[in-house]
Structures are given as C-alpha cells and as structure tokens.
C-alpha positions in Angstrom: 91.9 106.8 114.0 94.5 109.5 112.5 93.8 107.7 109.2 90.0 108.2 109.4 90.4 111.8 110.5 92.4 112.6 107.8 90.6 111.2 104.8 87.9 113.0 106.6 89.5 116.3 105.8 90.7 115.3 102.4 87.6 113.4 101.2 85.4 116.7 102.2 88.3 119.6 100.8 88.3 117.7 97.4 84.6 116.4 97.6 86.1 112.7 96.8 83.3 109.8 97.7 84.9 107.6 100.1 84.7 105.9 103.9 85.6 109.0 105.5 82.4 110.9 103.7 80.5 108.0 104.5 81.2 108.5 108.4 80.7 112.0 108.1 77.3 111.4 106.4 76.3 108.3 108.7 77.5 110.7 111.8 75.1 113.6 110.8 72.0 111.6 110.0 72.5 109.4 113.1 72.6 106.2 111.0 74.2 103.9 114.2 74.4 100.5 112.1 76.7 102.5 109.8 78.6 103.9 112.2 79.3 100.6 113.9 80.0 99.1 110.5 82.4 101.5 110.0 84.0 101.7 113.6 84.2 97.9 113.5 86.0 98.2 109.8 88.6 100.6 110.8 89.3 98.6 114.2 89.9 95.2 112.3 92.1 97.0 109.8 94.4 98.6 112.4 94.4 95.2 114.2 95.5 93.5 111.3 98.1 96.2 110.4 99.9 96.3 114.0 99.6 92.3 113.6 101.8 92.4 110.2 103.9 95.0 111.5 104.9 92.6 114.5 105.4 89.7 112.4 107.6 91.6 109.6 109.6 93.1 112.7 110.4 89.6 114.0 111.3 88.4 110.4 113.7 91.6 109.8 115.5 91.2 113.2 116.2 87.7 114.3 117.2 88.9 118.0 113.5 89.6 118.8 113.0 85.9 119.0 115.4 85.3 121.8 113.9 88.1 124.1 
C-alpha cells in the first residue's frame, strides 16, 4: 500500500507513466475492472514479497527452524 501511494505521488509530480498513474486515471474514470486488476496485482506482489522474506529469514537464521 505504501509503495503504491509513493509511486502515485512520484509519477504525478514527474509525469512518469506507470502503475500509480494508471491507478489514479482508472479511479478518476471509474474503471472498476482496471482498479480490481491493479489491486489484485499489488496484493499478490505483497504476498510474494512476504513469503520471500520469511523463506530468506529461515535460511539466514537456522535457530528459527527449532522454534
């Protein structure tokens, strides 16, 4: 959520095309299908990031396996 908010601000200020700007444009045009797709994409990316962090933590610190 924070990443999306930050990208919206940066893309709007510097006029860079990206997902944040697409999110704002879809919201202003009430394009529900694009909003649902972007929400699903950002949610999946968040879940994958959390999963990778958990796996990396177990690999880095073997004491976690015993807990």
